[in-house]
C-alpha positions as CSV (number, residue, x, y, z in Angstrom):
1,X,-92.3,28.0,-76.7
2,X,-90.8,28.5,-79.1
3,X,-87.6,31.1,-79.6
4,X,-89.6,34.4,-81.1
5,X,-91.6,33.7,-77.9
6,X,-88.8,33.7,-76.1
7,X,-87.4,36.7,-77.0
8,X,-91.1,38.7,-76.8
9,X,-90.7,37.4,-72.7
10,X,-87.7,38.4,-72.1
11,X,-88.0,42.0,-73.8
12,X,-91.4,42.1,-71.9
13,X,-89.4,41.1,-68.7
14,X,-86.7,43.3,-69.3
15,X,-88.7,46.6,-69.7
16,X,-90.6,45.8,-66.7
17,X,-87.8,44.6,-64.4
18,X,-84.5,47.2,-65.8
19,X,-85.3,49.8,-63.3
20,X,-85.5,48.3,-60.7
21,X,-82.2,46.0,-61.5
22,X,-80.7,49.1,-62.2
23,X,-81.5,51.3,-58.9
24,X,-80.3,47.5,-57.3
25,X,-77.0,47.5,-59.4
26,X,-76.5,50.9,-58.9
27,X,-76.3,50.6,-55.1
28,X,-73.7,48.2,-55.0
29,X,-71.4,50.0,-57.7
30,X,-72.2,53.4,-57.0
31,X,-72.3,54.2,-61.0
32,X,-75.5,54.8,-63.3
33,X,-73.7,53.9,-66.3
34,X,-72.0,50.8,-65.4
35,X,-75.3,49.5,-63.9
36,X,-77.1,49.7,-66.6
37,X,-74.3,48.3,-68.8
38,X,-74.2,45.2,-66.4
39,X,-78.3,45.5,-66.9
40,X,-77.6,45.0,-70.5
41,X,-75.3,42.1,-70.5
42,X,-77.5,40.2,-68.3
43,X,-80.1,40.5,-71.1
44,X,-77.8,39.8,-73.4
45,X,-77.2,36.4,-71.2
46,X,-80.6,35.7,-71.7
47,X,-81.5,36.2,-75.1
48,X,-78.6,33.4,-75.1
49,X,-80.0,30.9,-73.3
50,X,-83.2,30.8,-72.1
51,X,-84.6,29.9,-75.7
52,X,-82.7,26.6,-74.6
53,X,-83.1,26.4,-70.9
54,X,-86.6,28.1,-71.0
55,X,-87.9,31.0,-68.8
56,X,-86.9,30.4,-64.9
57,X,-89.6,30.8,-62.7
58,X,-88.1,34.0,-61.8
59,X,-86.8,36.3,-64.4
60,X,-85.9,38.8,-62.3
61,X,-84.1,37.3,-59.8
62,X,-82.4,35.2,-62.6
63,X,-81.6,38.6,-64.0
64,X,-79.7,40.4,-61.1
65,X,-77.9,36.7,-60.6
66,X,-76.2,37.1,-63.8
67,X,-75.6,40.6,-63.4
68,X,-74.1,40.0,-60.1
69,X,-71.6,37.4,-60.6
70,X,-70.9,39.6,-64.2
71,X,-70.2,42.5,-62.2
72,X,-67.5,40.3,-59.3
73,X,-65.8,38.9,-62.6
74,X,-64.7,42.4,-63.7
75,X,-63.8,43.3,-60.5
76,X,-61.7,40.7,-60.0
77,X,-59.8,41.3,-63.3
78,X,-59.1,44.9,-62.9
79,X,-55.8,45.6,-63.7
80,X,-54.9,49.0,-61.8
81,X,-54.2,48.0,-58.2
82,X,-55.8,51.0,-56.6
83,X,-58.8,50.7,-58.9
84,X,-58.6,46.9,-57.8
85,X,-58.6,48.0,-53.8
86,X,-61.3,50.4,-53.8
87,X,-63.8,48.0,-56.1
88,X,-62.9,44.8,-54.6
89,X,-65.2,46.3,-51.6
90,X,-68.3,47.1,-54.0
91,X,-67.4,42.7,-55.3
92,X,-67.6,41.8,-51.6
93,X,-70.8,43.9,-50.9
94,X,-72.2,42.3,-54.1
95,X,-71.3,38.5,-52.4
96,X,-72.3,39.1,-49.1
97,X,-76.3,39.7,-51.3
98,X,-76.2,35.8,-50.8
99,X,-77.3,33.4,-53.2
100,X,-80.7,33.7,-52.5
101,X,-81.6,36.3,-55.3
102,X,-85.3,35.3,-55.1
103,X,-85.7,37.4,-52.1
104,X,-82.5,39.7,-52.7
105,X,-84.3,40.9,-56.3
106,X,-87.0,42.6,-53.7
107,X,-85.5,44.2,-51.1
108,X,-86.1,47.9,-50.8
109,X,-86.7,48.0,-54.5
110,X,-88.2,50.9,-53.6
111,X,-85.8,52.6,-51.6
112,X,-83.7,51.6,-54.3
113,X,-85.9,53.5,-56.8
114,X,-86.3,56.5,-54.9
115,X,-82.4,57.2,-55.3
116,X,-82.5,56.4,-58.6
117,X,-85.1,59.1,-59.2
118,X,-83.2,61.2,-56.6
119,X,-79.8,60.8,-58.7
120,X,-81.6,61.5,-62.1
121,X,-82.4,64.6,-60.6
122,X,-79.2,65.8,-59.6
123,X,-79.1,69.4,-60.1
124,X,-75.3,69.4,-61.4
125,X,-77.6,67.6,-64.7
126,X,-79.9,70.2,-66.8
127,X,-83.3,69.4,-67.2
128,X,-83.2,68.7,-70.3
129,X,-80.5,65.6,-69.3
130,X,-82.9,65.1,-66.3
131,X,-85.8,64.0,-68.2
132,X,-83.8,62.0,-71.4
133,X,-82.0,59.7,-67.9
134,X,-85.3,59.4,-66.1
135,X,-86.6,58.2,-69.6
136,X,-83.9,55.6,-70.2
137,X,-83.5,53.9,-66.9
138,X,-87.0,54.3,-65.0
139,X,-89.3,54.4,-67.8
140,X,-87.2,51.8,-70.1
141,X,-87.5,53.8,-73.4
142,X,-84.5,53.8,-76.1
143,X,-83.0,56.5,-77.1
144,X,-84.5,56.2,-80.4
145,X,-88.5,56.4,-78.8
146,X,-86.9,59.5,-76.7
147,X,-86.1,61.2,-79.3
148,X,-89.1,60.7,-81.5
149,X,-91.1,61.8,-78.1
150,X,-89.5,64.6,-77.7
151,X,-89.3,65.8,-81.6
152,X,-85.4,66.0,-81.3
153,X,-83.1,64.4,-83.7
154,X,-81.6,60.5,-81.8
155,X,-77.7,61.7,-81.6
156,X,-79.0,64.9,-79.9
157,X,-80.7,62.8,-77.0
158,X,-78.1,59.7,-77.0
159,X,-75.0,62.7,-75.9
160,X,-78.0,63.8,-73.5
161,X,-77.6,60.6,-71.5
162,X,-74.3,59.9,-72.5
163,X,-73.3,63.3,-70.9
164,X,-75.6,62.4,-67.6
165,X,-74.3,59.4,-67.0
166,X,-70.5,60.6,-67.0
167,X,-71.5,63.6,-65.4
168,X,-72.7,61.7,-62.4
169,X,-70.0,59.4,-62.4
170,X,-67.1,62.0,-62.7
171,X,-69.3,64.5,-59.8
172,X,-69.0,61.1,-57.8
173,X,-72.9,61.7,-56.6
174,X,-73.7,59.6,-54.0
175,X,-76.2,57.0,-54.4
176,X,-78.4,57.8,-51.3
177,X,-81.1,59.9,-50.2
178,X,-80.3,63.4,-49.8
179,X,-81.9,64.7,-46.8
180,X,-83.1,68.5,-45.2
181,X,-82.3,71.7,-47.2
182,X,-80.6,69.3,-50.1
183,X,-83.7,67.3,-50.4
184,X,-86.1,69.3,-50.2
185,X,-84.2,71.9,-52.9
186,X,-84.8,68.8,-55.7
187,X,-88.3,67.7,-54.4
188,X,-89.9,69.3,-57.3
189,X,-87.9,68.3,-59.9
190,X,-88.1,64.4,-58.2
191,X,-92.3,65.3,-58.3
192,X,-91.5,65.8,-61.9
193,X,-89.9,62.5,-62.3
194,X,-92.0,60.4,-60.9
195,X,-95.0,62.4,-62.4
196,X,-93.4,61.3,-66.1
197,X,-92.8,58.2,-65.4
198,X,-96.2,57.4,-64.9
199,X,-98.3,59.3,-67.7
200,X,-95.9,57.0,-69.6
201,X,-97.4,54.3,-68.3
202,X,-100.6,56.0,-68.1
203,X,-100.0,56.9,-72.1
204,X,-97.6,55.0,-73.4
205,X,-95.8,57.7,-75.7
206,X,-94.8,54.8,-78.6
207,X,-96.1,51.1,-79.3
208,X,-98.3,48.5,-79.4
209,X,-99.8,48.8,-75.2
210,X,-101.6,52.2,-74.5
211,X,-101.0,51.3,-70.8
212,X,-98.3,50.4,-69.5
213,X,-99.5,49.3,-65.7
214,X,-96.2,48.7,-64.2
215,X,-94.8,51.7,-64.3
216,X,-98.2,53.5,-63.1
217,X,-97.4,51.2,-60.0
218,X,-93.7,52.0,-59.5
219,X,-95.1,55.6,-59.9
220,X,-97.2,55.7,-57.1
221,X,-95.2,53.3,-55.2
222,X,-92.3,55.8,-55.3
223,X,-94.9,58.7,-54.4
224,X,-96.4,56.8,-51.2
225,X,-92.6,56.8,-50.0
226,X,-91.0,59.7,-50.1
227,X,-95.0,60.8,-48.6
228,X,-93.5,59.0,-45.6
229,X,-90.1,60.8,-46.1
230,X,-92.1,64.2,-46.4
231,X,-95.4,64.0,-44.8
232,X,-95.3,67.8,-44.3
233,X,-94.9,68.8,-48.2
234,X,-98.7,69.2,-49.6
235,X,-97.2,68.8,-53.1
236,X,-96.4,65.3,-52.5
237,X,-99.9,64.5,-51.0
238,X,-100.8,66.3,-54.1
239,X,-99.2,64.1,-57.1
240,X,-100.0,60.7,-54.7
241,X,-103.9,61.9,-54.8
242,X,-103.4,62.9,-58.8
243,X,-101.9,59.4,-59.5
244,X,-104.0,57.0,-57.3
245,X,-107.5,58.8,-59.0
246,X,-106.0,58.7,-62.6
247,X,-104.8,54.8,-62.1
248,X,-108.3,54.2,-60.5
249,X,-109.7,54.3,-64.2
250,X,-106.5,51.9,-65.8
251,X,-108.4,48.9,-65.9
252,X,-111.6,50.5,-68.3
253,X,-109.1,52.9,-69.8
254,X,-108.8,49.8,-72.7
255,X,-111.5,47.0,-74.0
256,X,-110.4,43.5,-74.4
257,X,-108.4,44.1,-77.5
258,X,-106.6,46.6,-75.7
259,X,-107.8,49.0,-77.5
260,X,-108.7,52.4,-75.5
261,X,-112.1,53.4,-74.1
262,X,-112.4,57.5,-73.7
263,X,-113.2,58.9,-70.5
264,X,-117.4,59.5,-71.5
265,X,-117.8,56.2,-72.8
266,X,-115.7,54.1,-69.8
267,X,-117.5,51.6,-67.8
268,X,-117.1,53.0,-64.3
269,X,-117.9,50.2,-62.7
270,X,-114.4,49.1,-63.4
271,X,-113.1,51.6,-61.2
272,X,-110.8,51.3,-58.5
273,X,-112.7,52.5,-55.7
274,X,-110.1,51.9,-53.4
275,X,-107.9,53.3,-55.3
276,X,-110.0,56.7,-55.3
277,X,-110.5,56.4,-51.4
278,X,-106.8,56.7,-51.3
279,X,-106.4,59.3,-53.7
280,X,-109.2,61.1,-51.9
281,X,-107.7,60.9,-48.8
282,X,-104.4,62.1,-50.5
283,X,-106.2,65.4,-51.9
284,X,-107.5,66.5,-48.1
285,X,-103.9,66.0,-46.3
286,X,-102.6,68.1,-49.0
287,X,-105.4,70.9,-48.7
288,X,-105.2,70.7,-44.7
289,X,-101.1,71.1,-45.1
290,X,-102.5,74.3,-46.8
291,X,-101.7,73.2,-50.6
292,X,-104.7,73.1,-52.6
293,X,-104.1,75.6,-54.9
294,X,-100.3,73.6,-55.2
295,X,-100.4,72.9,-59.2
296,X,-100.6,68.8,-58.2
297,X,-103.3,69.4,-56.1
298,X,-105.0,71.3,-58.6
299,X,-105.0,68.7,-60.8
300,X,-106.1,65.9,-58.0
301,X,-108.9,68.3,-57.5
302,X,-110.0,68.2,-61.3
303,X,-109.4,64.4,-61.4
304,X,-111.6,64.0,-57.9
305,X,-114.2,66.0,-60.1
306,X,-114.8,63.0,-62.8
307,X,-114.0,60.5,-59.3
308,X,-116.9,61.8,-57.6
309,X,-118.8,61.7,-60.8
310,X,-121.4,58.6,-61.0
311,X,-122.0,59.3,-64.7
312,X,-120.1,61.2,-67.3
313,X,-123.2,63.4,-67.4
314,X,-123.1,64.2,-63.7
315,X,-119.3,65.5,-64.0
316,X,-119.6,69.0,-62.9
317,X,-118.0,70.3,-65.8
318,X,-118.4,74.0,-64.5
319,X,-115.9,72.9,-61.8
320,X,-113.5,71.7,-63.5
321,X,-113.8,74.9,-65.9
322,X,-112.9,76.9,-62.7
323,X,-109.9,74.5,-61.7
324,X,-108.4,74.8,-65.0
325,X,-108.6,78.2,-65.0
326,X,-107.0,78.4,-61.5
327,X,-104.6,75.8,-62.7
328,X,-103.7,78.2,-65.8
329,X,-102.8,80.8,-63.0
330,X,-100.0,79.1,-61.1
331,X,-98.6,76.8,-64.6
332,X,-98.7,77.9,-67.5
333,X,-99.1,75.7,-70.1
334,X,-99.8,75.0,-73.3
335,X,-101.6,71.7,-72.3
336,X,-103.1,72.9,-69.6
337,X,-104.3,76.0,-71.6
338,X,-105.8,73.0,-74.2
339,X,-107.8,70.5,-71.8
340,X,-109.7,74.0,-70.4
341,X,-110.6,74.3,-73.9
342,X,-112.1,70.6,-73.3
343,X,-113.8,72.1,-69.8
344,X,-115.2,75.5,-71.5
345,X,-116.3,73.1,-74.4
346,X,-118.6,71.0,-72.0
347,X,-119.5,74.2,-70.2
348,X,-120.7,76.7,-72.9
349,X,-120.8,74.4,-76.2
350,X,-118.3,73.4,-79.1
351,X,-118.1,77.2,-80.5
352,X,-116.9,78.7,-77.1
353,X,-114.2,75.8,-76.8
354,X,-112.9,76.0,-80.3
355,X,-112.7,80.0,-80.0
356,X,-110.4,79.7,-76.5
357,X,-108.4,76.9,-78.0
358,X,-107.7,79.2,-81.2
359,X,-107.2,82.2,-79.0
360,X,-104.1,80.5,-77.2
361,X,-101.3,80.4,-78.1
362,X,-100.4,77.0,-79.7
363,X,-97.2,76.9,-81.0
364,X,-95.5,74.9,-79.1
365,X,-98.3,72.0,-79.1
366,X,-97.4,72.1,-83.2
367,X,-96.1,68.1,-82.9
368,X,-98.6,67.4,-80.3
369,X,-101.0,64.8,-81.6
370,X,-104.0,65.5,-79.3
371,X,-104.1,69.4,-80.4
372,X,-105.5,68.0,-83.9
373,X,-108.0,65.7,-81.8
374,X,-109.0,68.2,-79.9
375,X,-109.7,70.3,-82.9
376,X,-111.4,67.3,-84.3
377,X,-113.8,66.9,-81.6
378,X,-115.0,70.7,-81.7
379,X,-115.6,71.0,-85.7
380,X,-117.3,67.4,-85.6
381,X,-119.4,69.2,-83.1
382,X,-120.3,72.2,-84.9
383,X,-120.6,70.2,-88.2
384,X,-118.0,71.2,-90.0
385,X,-116.8,67.9,-90.9
386,X,-114.5,68.1,-94.0
387,X,-112.3,70.1,-91.4
388,X,-112.9,67.4,-88.5
389,X,-111.7,64.4,-90.5
390,X,-108.7,66.6,-91.6
391,X,-107.9,67.4,-88.3
392,X,-108.6,64.0,-86.7
393,X,-105.9,62.5,-89.6
394,X,-103.4,65.1,-89.4
395,X,-103.6,63.9,-85.0
396,X,-103.1,60.6,-86.4
397,X,-100.0,61.1,-88.2
398,X,-98.5,62.8,-85.2
399,X,-99.6,60.0,-82.8
400,X,-96.5,57.9,-82.2
401,X,-98.6,54.9,-80.2
402,X,-100.3,52.6,-82.9
403,X,-103.3,52.5,-80.4
404,X,-104.2,56.2,-80.8
405,X,-103.4,56.2,-84.3
406,X,-106.1,53.8,-84.7
407,X,-108.4,55.5,-82.8
408,X,-107.9,58.8,-84.0
409,X,-108.5,57.1,-88.0
410,X,-111.6,55.4,-86.2
411,X,-112.7,58.7,-85.5
412,X,-112.3,60.4,-88.9
413,X,-113.6,57.5,-90.4
414,X,-116.9,57.8,-88.3
415,X,-116.9,61.7,-89.3
416,X,-116.7,61.2,-92.5
417,X,-119.6,59.3,-92.6
418,X,-121.4,60.4,-90.3
């Protein structure tokens, strides 16, 4: 394997495994910042050694073993006696992890990731800090990618992440799952973070790949663990249902070249009907627990409308429009209104959809590429071709993901030729 190919492999492995690696290291170090530094040290070691030695059979275990050794070395060289005595305990715990890191790298991965989610959602952090830290540690985005995604300066995101890690360290936030009311108090933040991870996997904010299935799988696993820990919370089951129903379409969402395939054009034979069944059962559980009007359960009900339709033409759009109206009543969001306008357009025609869109407050979405994309679709159907082309091209300019950029440019070109 060439040096460049090895480097690409290393980057791909680290992107997939970094969250699990940091989660396991945080359990030992009790410090998120130290765990991330150790994980990055292991990455640098891989960049130095793998081009010559080759990619190991179990890259994740190699990274964990290397990070563990560096952690033990760092602990042994502490000069301050008091700190050394305190840290020697964690060095011993690391050593007890044993040499068989192929097994250890997989032990309690779900629990460790969930603990890391609860740390990221600790109330000592602001909502902005929680989001930035989550995208950095669990979605593997760089500070520049996060800054571009939220349209804020990179130094702002960098400072949020640094302050968040420092706050967690100074407050000595324990690396454990909270219990009772404390767990319940953080639940909605935890659910939001898990869905954030899923969304980044389902539709990547930036880069050359439109989907990152490993993030979707991590989010689904976390939701299943959480549903076992909190079986009486309807929104836990609502989120599990929503993600399972959306993830069922993953294989059909891209073609052989990795290009996006829109919902109406997907081959529904490629949908995962086992996941659909799991999602529908989770939705039934949420509704049985009295959570039918929860925001995640409502979104799951929307996804279920698509899952139950054997063809795009069989989709129950009136039901979807009604569900979006219910969702808008419990969750004010311009994105909800944007999607609601699509449903209205499917029921009452593109003029009605465009009227709803233009009559809604979309000021918060001025930098969101799907706003001009949806307007462009309405305008195309109304025959206002020049306006449609301009909107689609504006959407392409705003999109950060290369696949979405190309999709919107192609739609603009098709609009022009049509």
